[in-house]
N, C-alpha and C positions, 0 to 999 in steps of 0.2 A: 403589774409591769416589772421587767426584769432590770432594767439600767434607765437611765434618766432620758437617752437619745429618744427609743419610741415613746417617752411617755411625753415628752415634748412634742415630738410630731403630734401626736395624738390631739394634746392640750390647743395646739395651733389648729388643727382642722377643726375641732369643734369649734372656737371659737370663730374661725371663718364661716361656718355653716351657722352659726347662731346669729353671725350679723347679716348673713344674707336673709335667714328667715325675718329678722325683725326691720331691715333697711333696704332689702333687695328693692323693694319697692318704696322711692323715697315721699310718696305722698303721704300725708297725714291719715292715717285712719285706716291705710291699706297693708294692715298686718296678713300674714301667712301663718295662723294656726297649725296646721297639718303636719308640718316636720318636729314638733314641740316633743309628741311622745317619744321618739326616737332620739332626739337631742336629750332631753332629760335619761332615757335609757344610757346613751352614752357618757354622760357626765357621773351617773351612778358608778359605772363600771371606773371611771377614773379613781373614784373614793377619793374627790376633793372636796370638802366642805364647801369652801368658796366657791366652788365651779359649780356643786349643787344648787346652792343659794340663787348664783347668778343665772342660771340657765332657768329655772321655775320661777323667776321674778321676771325674765323676759316674756316668759309663757304665758302668764298671768296676763301682763299687759297686751299681748298679743291675744289672746283669748276674749278679753272686753269687746274687740273689734270684728274678729273672725271665728270665734269658738263659742263655746255656751256659759251661762252663767254657773252652771255646774262646774264646769272648767275650770272657771275663775274661783270658784269659791274653795274646790279642791285646793289650789295651788296655793291660795293665800292664807288657808288652814295650815298647809305644812309650813309655809314661811313664817308663821305667827309661834306656831309650836319649837321650831328650830331656834327662832330669835331668843324664845324664852330658855330653851333648855341649853344653849350653845352661845350663849350673849358674849363669852368673853372669848370664845374662839373664832368667831364671826370677824372679819375684816368689811364692815359694810361702809359703802362710802357714802359721801353726802347724797349723790344724785341718786344712787339706789333707794335712799331712806325718800327722797322726794316721790321717786317713782312708785316705790311701793304704798305710800301714803294716799296718793292720788290714785293708784288703782284701788285701794282699800274703799275708799269713798265712792267712786263710781261704782264699786260691787253693790254698795247699800242699797241703792236705788230699784235694783234689779232682784234683789232677794225675793221679795214678794210676790214673784212670779213663778217660784218654783215650788207645783203644790206639793212637792216631798219634804218640805221645810214645812212645820207646823208655825202656827204667827207666835208662839209663845219662842220657838227657837229665834225667829227673826227678830224680835225683840231681844232677846238675849245677846245675838251678835250685835247689834246695834249698840248695846249697852256696854258691851265689851271695848268695843272701838272706842266710843266715849269716854272710857276709864283709861285707856290707853292714852289717848291723844288731849285730853282736857288740860288747858293750859297751855296748848304748844299752839304755832300758828297752824296745826292741820285740824285741829278742834272748830266747828261750825254747829253753834245750836239751830241754825235753821235744817240743816241735814239731819239732827237726832231728831228733831220735832216731824219733820216730813214724813220719816219711817214709821214711827207711832200712830201719827195720823191715817197713814194709810193701811196700818193693821186694822184701826178702829174703823175704816170704810169698808176694809173685807169683813170685820165683824157684825155689820149692818149697823153700828154705831156713827151713824153720821153726824149727830149732835155731839158725841165725843172727841169725835175728829176735829170739828169748825173749834170747839174749846180749846183743844191743843193747839190749832193753826193760830188761833185769835192770840195764844200767850205768847207768839214767839214775836219778839221785837228787835231782834239783834240778827242781821241777814249779813254779818260779815262772813264773805267766804272761807272755804279751807284753803290752804296755799295749793297755788297749782291750778284753781279755777277762778271763775268770775264772779261777780256780783250779780248780772242779770241772769246769769245761769242757775243761781242758788235759789233766786227769788221767782225765776220758772219752775223750779223744782216744785217750791210750796204751791206756786199758784196750780198746778197739776195735779195736787192734792185738792186744792178748793174746787177744783170741777170736778173731780172723783165724787166730792161729796155733796156736789150740786149747788156749790156756792160761786157762781160765774161772776156776780158784781165783785166777790172780794179777790177774784184770780184776775179783773181785768185792772182792779184798784192798786193790785200789788203788780202787775210787769208791764202796763201800760205806761208810764213814765220813763221804762227804759228805752222805748223807742227813740226817743230824743234826749237820754240821759247823759250822764258823763263818759266819753269816748274811751278815758283811760280806762274804764272798767270793763271795756267789752274783748271779748276774744273772737276766736277765727269762725265762730258760729252765728255772731250776730250777722243779720237781727233775726236768724231763722228760730234759733232757742226762744228767743222772745214771742216769736208770730206762733209757735208751738204751744204756748202757754195760753194766747187770748182766740186762737182760731176755733174751738170750740163753741165757746160763748159766740163769738160772731156769727158762726153758723146759727146757733139756734136763734140768734137776733136778726136773721136774716138780712146781714150786711154782705151783701154779695161782692161788692168789690174788694173790701178788706179781705174777704175770704179766699177770691182770686188771687190777690196780691202775695196773700201770706202761703197758700200753697204751693205757688211758683217757686217762693223763696226755701219753702221747706222741702221740696223736692230737690231742687237743686244744690241744697247744702246737704241733706243727709241721706240721700239715694246713694250716692259714689259711698259713704262709709258705712251702709247698712244697717242703719238706726231706724228700722221700720214702723216701729210704734208712733212716731211724728209721721209717717205717711199715713197710717191707716188713720189717725185724727184727721187729716187733711181729705182724703176721699170722704168722710162721713160728713165732713163741715162742707164740702162740694155738692153732696147729694141733697143736703139741706137747704141749700140756696139753689137749688134746681140747676146746677152746672154739671151736667152730665158730659158736655160735650168735652169737657176739662176734665172732669173724672174719670172716663172710659180710658182715654190714652193714659194715662196714670195707673190706672190698674193694670192694663193690658201689659204696660212694663214690669210690672212686681208680681205678675202671677205666681211666678216659680220662685219667690222671695219667702214662701211661707215657711218652709223649711230651713230657711237661712236664720230666722228668727232669733234670739239668745236664749229665750225661754218659753215654757207652753203658753204663758200668759199673752206675750208679745205675739206669737204664732195665731192664738185666737182672735187677738185682737185685729191683726191684719186681715186675716181670712174671713171674719165678720164685715170688715169694711169691703173688701174685695166681692164678696157675696150680694151685699147691698147694691155694689156698683154692677155687676153684672145681671141683677135681677132688674134693677132699672132700663138698663139696654134691652133685656129680653120684652119688658113690657111694653116699650115704643115698638120694637119689633121680635116677633118670637123666633125668626130663623135666624136671629143674630150668633155667630159661631166666633170662637175663638182656638188658638192654637196651644196646645200642650204636650210636654213631652211623655211619651210613654216610657216603660220601664228600659228600655233599650236604649231611651234619649232620643228616641225619632219624635220629630212632630208629627203630633196628629189634631185632625180638628174635632171639638168639642162645643156642644151647643152651649150658649151662655147660661139658660136655665136650667143646664143639666149641671154644670158646673157651678153654679150659684148652690145647689141644694147640697151638692157633697159638699161645699166648703161651709155651709151651715150647719151640717150633721158634723164634722169635725168642730167645730166651734161649740156645739151643745155637749159634745162627748168632753172636751177640754173644760169647760163651764162646770159640769157635773163634778170634776174634780176637785176644783176649788170649792163648791158648795159644801162638799165632805169636808174639806177642810178646816172651812170658815165656819162652819155650822150655820151658815146663813144662804140666802139666794140671791145677795148682792150682785155678785159676779154674772149669774146667770140673767138676772133684770138687765144688768148694763149690756150684756152682747145682746138679748133679745131686742132690746130697743135699736141697736145697729141694725140688726139684721134686718127689720121691718122698715127701716128707711128707704124711700122710693123718691124720685124724680118726679116732677108733674106736668112742668111747661117747658121742658127743653126743646129745642127745634126740631131734634129728631125726632118728636112726636107732631108735627106740622100737619095739620089736616085729618090727625086722629093715627090710629094705629097701623103698621103695615101688615097685610095678611099673610099669613104662611101661606106655602105653596099648595098645602093639600088642602085649605079651606077655601080656596079662590074658584069662582064659578068661570066659565068659557072665558066671558068678557073679560073677567079679572085676570086671567091666564094670557090673553093677548096684550093687556096693560103691563104684566109682571114680567114677560117677554121682552119687551122693550126697556122697560125701567131698571130690571135687573141686569141689562146686558153689559153697561158700563161699570157697575158696583160689585155685582157679583156673577160671574161667569156660570158658577155652579147652581145657583138658584135660576139663571137665566135658562139653562139646560134643563134643569126639573120643569119649568114652566113648559117648554117646547113638547117633551115628553109626554106631559100629561094632556097638554093641548091637542097633540096629534089624535088621540081617541077620543075628542071631545067635538070636533067640527060640525058635527051634526047639530050643536045646540047654536049654532050661529047662523046669521044670514045676511045678507046684504054688503055693507060697507066693511061691517067688522069680520065677515067670514075672507072677504077679497083682502082685508089686510091682513088676518091671521093666516092665511095659504100664502103669501107674500112674504109673510117673516119666517114662515116654516123653510119655505124653500131658498130662503137666504141662509137661516141656520144650517141647512142640509150641507152646504159647503165645506163645513167642518171634518165631514166625515166621508163624502164624496160629492167634490165638485162638478164633476161631469153629468150625474145625476140633477145636481142643484142648477144647473143650467137647462136641462131638460124641463124641469118643473117651473123654474124662473118664466120661460118662453112659453110654455103652457098656458100658465095664469095669464101672461101678457095677452094671447090670442083670447081668453075667456073674458077678458075685464076691459078690452079696447074700447066699447061703444059705453058701458056703462060706468068705468073708472077710469078714465083715461090718463090720468096722472099715474096712477098705482101702475099702470099697463107700462107707460114709459120708463118709470122706474125700474121693473123688473127686466126691462129689454136692456134698458144700460148695465145693470147689475150682470144680468148674463153674459154681454159683450166684454165686462171687465173680467171676468172669471175666464173667459175663452183667452183672453191676451195674456194675464198670468200663468194661465197653462201652456202657453206656449202654441195655442191654436189658431189665433189669429194676430195680424200686425196691429202695433199701437195706433198707427193712422185711423182705424177706424172708431177709436174713442175721441182722436183729436178734433175729427170732424163730424163730432156726433149733435143732431139738432138741438137747439136751445130749448129751452121750456116756454110752454105754450102760454101766451099771456089770457088766455081765456079760462086757465085752471085758477084757483083760489090763490090767494098770496102765498099762504102758507105753503102749497104744493110746489108754487114756482120758486121760492127760498129753498127748499127741503132738494129739489131737483138740480139747483144750482150748486149747492153743496157738493151733492153726489159727482155731479160733472168735475168741479174743481178737485175733487179727490182722486177722481179716474184719472183724469189728465196731470195730474202734478208730477208724477216720477220721470214724466217725457217732456213737458213743456210748461215750465214755471209760469211764465208769462199768461198763457192761455189761463191755468188756473187762477191766477188773481185775477185776470177779468170775470171769471165766473163767478168767483166770490164777490166784487163787486158789483155785480148783477143783483147777486142776492141781497147785498145791502140795502142797493136802491129800491128794491122792492118794499123791505122793510123801513125805509127811510118813508116811504109812502104811507105804509100802515101807519106809521108814529103819527105822520101830519092829519092821519084820519081822512086821506084820499082813498082807502082799500082797505077792508075788512081782514083780517087774517084769514078767517075760515066764512065763506059765504055761502055754501050747500048746506041747506037746513038739515039734512041726514048727517052731515058731518058735525056740524055745530052739537047737533044732538048727543052725538057719540063721543065728543070732545070730554077727556079726564082733567078735571081741575081747571085752572086760572089760565084764560085765552090769552091775558097779557104777560103770565108766566111763561108760554110757550114761545111768545114773541120775544122776551129778553132772553130766554136761553138759546135760541135758533142764532140771534145776533152774538151772542158768546161764544159759540161754536165757530162762527164764521169768522169773527175776528181772530182767535185762535188759530185758525186755520191761514188765515191770512200772514199772522205774525212768522207762522214757520216757513211761508214760501217767500216774504220779501228777501229776505238776505241773499237769494239766489239770483235776484236781477239787480242790473245798475240802475241807475237813476234815470236816464235815458228812456229805457225800453219801460220802467215802471210808471214814469209821469208824462210819458210822452202824448198822453190825451188831456192831460192839466198839468200846467206847469205850477200851478200852485198848490199841487196834492198836498195835502196833510199828512200821509202816508210815505216816508222815504225808504229807498233802498237801502238794505243793512242795517236799517236802524228801527226795529218793529216796536219801539217803544210804545208809540201811540195805539196802534193795535193791542199791546198787552196790558195797555190799562184799560183799552176799551172792552177787552174780553172782560178782564178781571170785574168792572162795574156791572157789565151786563150781566154775567154770572150770579155776583151778589142779590143783583134785584132779581132775576127770577127765583132764587130760594126764599126771598122776602116775601113774593108774590103768590107762589105756590099754593095750594088750597087743598091737595088730594096726597095722601100718605105715599103713591107711588110715583106722582110728578115730584114733590119734595126730596125724594130718595134721589131718584134720577137727575135733579139738577143740583144736588148737593155733589154727586158725584161729579158733574160738568164744572163745579165751583173747585173742588180739588184740582182737577186739571188746570184750570185758569191759576190757581194760586202757586203751583208747581211751575207753571210757566213764568209767572212775574217773581219767584224765588230765583230760577235759574238766571234771568235777566238781572236781578238785585245782586246778586251772588260777585257778578263782576266788580261792584264797587262798594258793597257793605254787606260783609257775611252776615254780621247781627240782624241787619233787617230780614236778609233771606231767611234766616232760621225763625222768624218771628212769623212770616209768610207759613212756611211749612209746618209751623206746629199748628195754626189756625187749619191747613189742609189734614192735618191728623186728625183735628177735631171732628170733621166733617166726612173724612174717609170710611169708608166700610172695609172688611178686612180683606177683600182680595184686592184693593187698591193701594195697601200699605205697602206692599214690596217695592213698588218703583220708588214710591216716598222715602221708604229709611234708606233705600239704595242712595238717593239723591243727599239726604241729610246726613249720611254717614260721611260722605266727601265733604261736606261743609263744616261739620263739627271737627275733623281731622285739621281742616284748613284753619278753625279757630283754636286751636289746641286742646280740644275738649275730646280726650282719647276716651276716657271712661264712657261718655254718651255716645261716642262714635262705637264702641265695641256695643254695647246695649243694641243699638240701630242695627248696626251689622248682622249680628246673630238673632236678632227679631225678624229681619230680611229673609236669613236662610229659613226659617220656621214657616214664614210665609209663604216662601215661593214652595216649598216641600209639600205643603198642605193643600197648596191649590194644585198641585201636580205639574208643576212646571220644572223639569230637572236641570236645564239649561240656565234658567235664572237662578236656580237654587245653587248650582256650581258657580255661577258669576258671582253670587254674592259670596260664597265661600272664599273666593280670591279676595274680595274687598275685607271680610273678616280678618282673615292671614294679614292682610296689610296693616289691619288695624293692630292685630297682636303682636305684629313685629314694631309698630311704633311704641307698644307699652311693653314690649323687653319681656313677652311671654315667653313660655318653654317652646324653643323652637323647633323641637320633637313633634311637640304636640301639633305646630303650624305645619310641619311637614306630612304629618299625618292625616290632617284635614285636607290639604292642597292635592298631594300625590294623586287620589283618586278623581278630583276633579278635573286634573288636567288629562287624565287618561281618558274621562270621559269624553271632554273636549276632541281629543285627538280621535276618539272611536267616529265622531259623528262628522268629522272633517271640518272643524269650525278651527281654522289655522289660527286667526286674530285672538282669539279667547284663549286657545290652547298656550299662545305665547305670552300672553297676557300671565296666564298662571305661572308657565315656567319661571317667568321673570321672580313672580314671588315666592316660587318653592326654591330658586336660585340664592335668594337672599335668606329665606330658613335655612337651608343647608349650609350658608356660608355661617349663619350665626351658630349654629347645631356644632360648628367644627369641621363638617364634612367637605372639605376644601375640593377635594377631587370631584364630588359630585356637584358642587356649587359650580366649579366649572365647565364641566357639561351641561349644565344647565342654562347657563349664562351664554355659552358658545352657542347652544341651542336659539336661543333668543337674538343674539346678536347677528348670527347667519340669517333670520328669516325676517329681520328688520333691516338689515344693510339696504340702502336705497329707498325704504320705504318710511323709516322713521324720521322724526327731526333731528337735526345735528345734536342739541342739547341732550336730547333722550340717550342717542349713540354716546355720548361722553360719559354720562352717569354710567352705562352698562359697561364700558371699558374701564373705566375707573376701579368699578366694583369687582370686576374679574381679575385686575391686576391686584387687588388683596388676597385673592384665595391664591393668586400664582406665587405671589410673595409667601403665604404659609407653607407651602410646599416647596418652598425654596427654587421655584423656576422664574429667578430674577430675570433673564433675558425676557421670555413671554411677558413677565409684568411690566418691564420698562418698556415693549412693543405696545402693550395695551395703554400705557401710560401717555406714552406719544401721541397714540390715535385719540385719546380723551383731549390732550390739549389742543389737538388740531379740530375735533369736533367743536368744542367749546368757543375757540376763534371763530370757525365757522358760524356758529351761532350768535356771535356778538357778546359771550359772556366773558369778559377778560378776567373777571374775579373769580370765577371757576379754574379758569385755565390756569391763571398764578398759583392757586393754591394745587394743583396739581400739579404743577412744577416742583412746588415744595415736597409733595409726596414722592415725586419721582428722585429728587435730589436724596432722599432719604432711603429711599429703594436701591438705589445705584450704590449708595455707600455700604449697605449692607450686603451687595453683589460684590462687593471689594472694587469697586471702577469709580476712584477716587475722580480721576477727572471728568467723569461723566456727571459724576454728583455736583461738582464745583459748578459745571457749565447750565444744570438745572437752575442751582442757586443764582446765577448771574442773570439767567433770562428771566426767573422769577421777579428779581429784584429790579431789571429794567421795566419789566412789565408793570410793578407797581409804581415805578415813578413815572409812567406815562399817566396811569389811573389816578395818582395823586392831584392831578390839576384839576379834576372836576367831582371827586369824592374822597371822603377821608379814609386812610388805609392804614391808620396808626395800629389797630389790631391784628391785620394781616403782615404788617413788617414785623411785630414783635413774634409772632409765631414763627415767621421766616428767620428771624436772628436764633429763636429757640431750637430751630433745626439745625442752624448754621453751628450752634455751641455742641448740641449732639454728634455732628459730623467731625468736628474739629478737634474734639475730647481727647483723642489719643496721641495726635502729632502734636498739637497746642493747648496743651492743658491751661496753660494760664489765662490763654486767650479766651479759652472756653469757659474758664470761670469768671472773667470780666463780662462777657457775654451774658452768662446766665444771671451775675448779678444784675447788669441793665434791664434784662427782660423781666427780671423778678420785680425791680423799682416801678417798672412803668405798669406792670401790673397792679401793684398796691396801689399807688397812683389813680388810677383808672376804673379799679374795683373789678378787675377782669379776675374772678376767682376761679373760674372753671379754667385759666390758663395759668394762674399763680399756682395752685396746687402742684401740677406736674412737673412745673419749672421746680420748684423747691425740692421735690421729690427726686430730680435729676440733680440738682445741685447739692443734696444731702449724701446721694451716691456717690459723687464726685469728689466731695470732701473725704469721705470713706476712703476712696481709692489714693487720695492724696494723703492719707493719715491725719487726717485733721478730725476727730470725732467730737470733740465738743462743738465745731462749726456745725457738724452734722447734725448733731442733737440739736441745737437751736432752729436749725432750719425746719427739721422734722417737725418739732415741738410749733413751731409756726404754722406749718400746715396742719397738723390734727386740730388746731384752734379752728379752722374752717372746716375739716372734715375727720371730727373726732374719732370716726368707727372706719375709717378709709383701711382695708386689709393691707395693702402695699406698706401704707406708711407704718401703721402698728408693727408689721413684720419686720421691717427695718428696724423699727426703734429698738425692738425686742433682739434684735442682732447685737446691736450696740450695747444693750444693758447684761 
């Protein structure tokens, strides 16, 4: 550098970028190591030793969470060497010492997972650490013991490892860590040495120990020490509870070795229904693990989980991303084998280094784990499509229909060439089902085939003939070739048919007329339920024909429960469309009331659970679990109105029962609920998985809709807006190309917010305008208020203040019309500031007065202290130039109220503006005090540090 000024600017920019890399995402453990190679290079160019040290120190900590163990080791080695060689020149602050020592301690646990490091080198590094910190608060005998014992385990000397562990009696944690975590570290090595009792004895007391010792990882860190032993002992309840805690705590921060332990323990206790969703969530996480050992550990657990799923159903498939990042469908068994190969390759590297086979043996034990009694195996193993007889293809065509359209289509294709192997009822059923399946490719041909089957089977199988006739008419109506009236007047089910046939026909009638007459649809459902009531009372058998009884697959009682579940689900969807007089006209004491489907939802869920419990055939169990997933989603949707947490529990159960093809809709629903609950990390995972599912299933429209959901979550997480634009723009164009205006406008709204966040105000204005024009007269007033308020921000960015104020006026009107006076008042505050920046002081004060008046009205029914403080803050900013003394008084008053109420989010900008005002008023010491107070709440805030630097 040739002058001080460019050097200062370069340093300032580097510090800002360094702060963003470390603290841009304020959540603990959510570091970004990606920018650090560039940041370190920039620091080296500036040739300032303290800056080089700071950048590498921050990089080492970020790498603990988002990099590789080798990255941390490289940076820590440089820091050690520099501290040794330049101790007199470095100005290391206390917080930097703390951060370095906690980073070094965390590194020690991971060193053994780097096969390039010899075990002697690992022990030398821990010895050097102990030499440096012994006698300080950063030393902990337990840490040193744990590393030496882990080395002994890798060498195959388990007895030596146990002697080492048993000799440790001082569990004092190093400064910056916690006691339960230190004991969990030792317990993990006890587990590795095969001494699960000692691990349990060491860590179990921490589940009820001194709360003052705990950190943010409690109780997951203690569960992580105990879950392997619990799994080996078959303690299912403890494993389930621990795995849920571990997943919730460690998944967001990428500590996947604990996820691997959880998966293995779940498999040991036959909890495939919990293990498989967890595995699917982490399929792409192997490469994100911090070292080779952890990669192999997770890969082994994933392989065992997928192999267990494939053992229950050989056609199980999962979504993986190819080299271009596009989701593709891969069989679970194939992926399990690929992961196992990767594990064995990694294990061989450790075996060579360790001169023992301990690591290979450990991973082989994990790879061999399988579940045995998961309800996914109910009634036996689901047959692969290629292994099915013609009779079994008929069953598969039906059973796969709701849970895997791909496999249902495969059954249909295979069955068309094997009809000659069937006869009687089975042949009639197969031809009927294949004709109905034909509608996907050729609806007109399906009508012809259905009517032909109806004519041929009218005498021998009248109920099948009637169904074929009804479905042909349904296709005609939906194709525009017949009027809905032919469905509305369709004959009812024949009482001479079996009860099962009557119920099924009633369901079909209800579904056929539902779009045109909800009242008749409910009546059809009620007719079907009435027949089932007679079956339950023993007045009718569900199946009366001997031939049908002989052809029945699985439990007849399960079939009855499943039919009841479907009817109640359908009824729940319908009742909201009717008023009470229509619905209960025939029975004033009717249990099910219009607009309140709660009783039907409960009944559907109870019946669906019963159907799964009673199922005795693999195809039957698979189909009924699919119906249970639908019932759980229905219940979750209703529960979400009053208890989001309970709804999420229901969706978790649905996920554990769902087949791959069902996950898309489920994940879409859960994404919205997780956002509402404030869990943006899990919402992002679900949204991204939903895109993958729909892409793999070939539903491009659903995939693009899910991209809008994903973009919405990414905006909530303050992710790169350019990446969001890149994600959303093609999806919006695709919706426009197929003429789906509603979806196009929904996507354009998300796109507009991303363009605004990216600083592309003109583009955002165009997108918002498209949405506002499309929604006018269609969307609720509150939504229109949000859109006008959002566009006003971008108009202000390009200094089109007149149009911004017009939008804000429209937003106030819309919020007022929607009855949301809080938003109306806050929008008036924004309008006051906008008018001030536009130079329209009279209009600005008018907005302030209107906002104050509105808050006076609101104060009679709700607290508005915070809102009034924000309004006074705006007033102070507006009058600062013309009435500096009054502005200073207002700012002091607002700051005092913010301190008293602990409104830190308000206090910081108030102190910032107060400091700026003090500088303008030539009161530098007052400004310094204000900035120092603000920095105590936000020590790395770039605007505050920049202003303080100006003062200095």
